[in-house]
N, C-alpha and C positions, 0 to 999 in steps of 0.2 A: 321918127316914122309916121308917115300921112294918113289922118284917122279915117279920109274918106276911102282907103283903097279896100277894098278886097280883102278878107284874108282865107277864105273856103273854111277847113277843118280846121288852117292852122291855129292854135293859141299860142300867144305869148306872154307870159307872168312876171311882170317888174311887180316884186313885193315889198313894201318897208313896214315893220311891223316895231312896236314898241308894247314890250310889258310890263307892268310892276306885281311881284310876287313872293311868296314864302317858300317856293322851291324851283328845282329846277323845270325847265320849258314847258315837259310833256305833260306835268300831272300839278303845273302850278295852282292849279284852281280847284285841287282837292286836298289842300291841308286841312286838318283835325286839330292841329297842334295850337293855333294862336289866328288871332283874326286879322283877315286879306282884305286889302281893297288894289281891285287889278285895272289895270287899262291895257287897251291892246288898240293900234292902229293899224289898217292890212291899204295898202294900195295896187292894183291888180288889173292888166289888160289878160281880157281872156276869151277864148270862142267855147261857149258850153252845147248843150244839145236844150233844145227846147221842143217842148213834148203840142206845139200847134198844126193845124195842117200845112199854113200858110207860113213864109218864110220860119223853121225848125229848128234854128239856131237860136244862141244869146248870144252878142256878141259885143265889147265893147270895153272900158274902164270902171272899176266901182272902186272905192274907199271906201271900204268898211270901220265901225269905228265900236268898239265893244268895253263897258264899262261891268265889273265883276269882284261882285266883297264878299266873303262869306263872313261869319260870326264861331268863335268854336264855343261848345257846349261840351266843358268839362274836358278831359283831357284826350278824348279818345272820338268825340263825334263833333262835328259842324252843322251850319244851314248855310244854308247860300243861295245870290241872286246875281244873273247875267242878263243882261240887254245892250241887244247891238243893233244896230244903225247902219244903213246903207244910202252913200251916195254914191251913182254912175250916171254916165255918157253910154248912150244906150244908141247901138246902131239900127238903121233904118232899112229898108231894102232896097233904097233908092242909092244909098252911101251916106247917107247927114247922120247925123249924133242928135239926139233929143236927152236934154238932163234933167232922172229924176231923184229924187230920195225917199227913204220909207225905212220905216223900222220895221225890224224883224221881230221873231217869236220871241218876248223874253222868258227866261226860265228860270225856276224855282231849283236849288238844289238841297239835298239832302246823303249828309257822309259819315260814314264811323269808320275808324283806322284797328288791325289789327298790327301787332307786334311780332315777328319770329325771329328767329335766329337768322344775323345778317341780310335781310330784307323786310316790309313795310307794305303793307298790303291792304288797298283803302276802296271802299264798296258803298254804295249808294244810287241813288234815281233824281235824274233829272224831268222836271215836268215843264213845259213849255204852253203857254196860254196862245191863241190865234190871234195876235195883232200883225202881222204879217201885211204889209200892204196890197191892196189889189186891184186892178179893176178894166175897164171894159177892152183900153187900147190895150192891154199887155204890156206898159213899161215896167210898171213894177214889179209886177212877175218876171220880168226878165230882168230887172236890175239882180232884186234873188238869186236867181238863177248864176249870173256871172259871180256874184256872189259867192256862190256855194264853188262854182271853179275854182277861182282862187282858194279855197282849201281842198281841193282836190275832188270836190266832190261828197267831200266827207260829214259835213254838218245837214242833212235834208232839216233835222228835226228846227233845227233854228231859220233854215232860209225855204220853208216853202208856203206857201201863203194856206189858209182856211184848214189848217190841224192842228189837234193837240195830240201834242208826243209827248209819251211818256220813257225813258231813255235810263235802264238801269245800266253802272257801269264799273269796272273792278279797275286797279292799277295796282301795280307793283314795280316797286324800288329797291334795286341789289346793288351792295357796292361795299368794294374791296378796293381802296385804292393801289394803284391810280387807273381802275377802272371799273366803269358804272355802268348800269344799261336798266332802263324806263320802259314798262310800258305800259298799255291802257286797252281795254274790249268795251265799246259801246254797242248798244244794240237797240238805235231807236225805233220804237213803236208810235206810227204816226195812223191817226183816225178822226177822218173827213169828217167837218163840221160846215165845209160851206165849199163849192162848188169851185171862188176866188176865179170865175170868169174863163174857168179852163175843162177841156171838153174829156171824155169821156172818163172821168174821176170814178179813182174806186173807195168803198168806205174806208179801209184798211190797206196800211203800207207797213213795210219792214223792210230794213238796212241792217249791215252789221259794218263794225268797224275797227280795225286793229290799226295799234298804233306801238311802235319798236325804236326804240335808241338807242343806241350804245357810243357809252363817249371813254376819251381819254386823256386825263391831264398828264398834258407834256413839261409842266413847270409850274410853279406857283402860283401861273398866272395865266398859264393858255393852253387849251384844253379843244381836241379836235372830233370834233363828232356823226356819227351816218346814222342816220333815221330811215323809216320807208313807213307809209300810212297806206293799209289796203281796205277800200267800200265796194261791198257786195249788195247789189241793191236785189236781196230776197222778193221781193215783192213791191213793183211802182205802185205809188198813192194815185200816180196816174195812167193812162193806158200809153206805151209809149209811141209816137207816131210814123218812127221808121223802126227797123232792127238794131239794136244797142248793145253794146259789151253790158256785162252784168258787174263785172268785176274792174275795177281801177285804181290803180296804183298812184302812189307819192313818193318818192326819194328825194331826203334830203344830205349834201354834205355839211358842218357848220364847222367855222373857230370859234371859242367862246374864251373870251378874255377876261380878268375879271379886276376891276378896276379898284376894288376897294372888296371890307368884310360882307359887304350888303348889296355891291352893283356888281354882274358879269351882263356884260356886250358877245352878244354872238351874230355873226357873219355866217350868213345863208344863202347855199344855191341849191336849186331844187327843179326836177324836169319828171319826165311821167314817160315811164317805158313800153306802160301795156295800157289796154282798155281805152275808150274813146279819144282819148288823151295821147296817146302813142306819140311817142316822137314830135309832138308839136305843142307842147307850154316846159316852158324853163321860165326859170323864176330866180330872183335873187332877192334875199333879205338883210335888214338888218333885226334884232329884237335886244331888249333890255329888259334885263331882271335882278328887281330889287328886293332886296329884303325888308319889312316894315318893322320899327322897333318895339 
């Protein structure tokens, strides 16, 4: 693809992701059973809404690296930390691209696990520090917006500069071989502590995010998965420069390949059927999940 070609509203997303964790991909970082060290890398091309009066979109390529770790406190509780970093090539109005890099908002996590018949329930809270980059040129702001688009707009707590975020979450895991269902709900509450060079900021923002994945084990080594993410922009932390849909979806199909007892490779195709990215965002992903000894 010619990087200088205008893309208007079209958003093309090519994702390469790797993860190391102790659970299935959707809830990998909510484990309370043992210590976890996780690493994730995503490479994506996207066009995202951007709340500036001039050039109201963030378009370009982003490489997102996330380090994630947690420490078990007994058999049912854990604390953890997540640190994302974004490297992006951001489109300019004239068609050229400018490279930039920025830290996103690092998070501290606390989680607790409940066991019921056939299900595992984990609840907790993420607290993010306002360390995401921003500046007068808005290049870092746009890089973060592209990174959030790579996630289907589902992580405003990580990729919004100038905010402290409190994100309560709950996940449910159900297993009855050959089927499994994983679900997670998050409510990112964003509290504005700096304008971050953005116009028309609000003191408080709120979003709701729901992830749901179904998986069927086809053979001992192969599994098929289908997943959906719904993000609802309940109250934007920045007044939108134009009318935007409040709901964004992200659909994903995957093939899981078990390499051995500790490693799984997931090959995924994803797209958006509604919201701002309706019919204009497509993705290909490769993700590895490794259980630590």
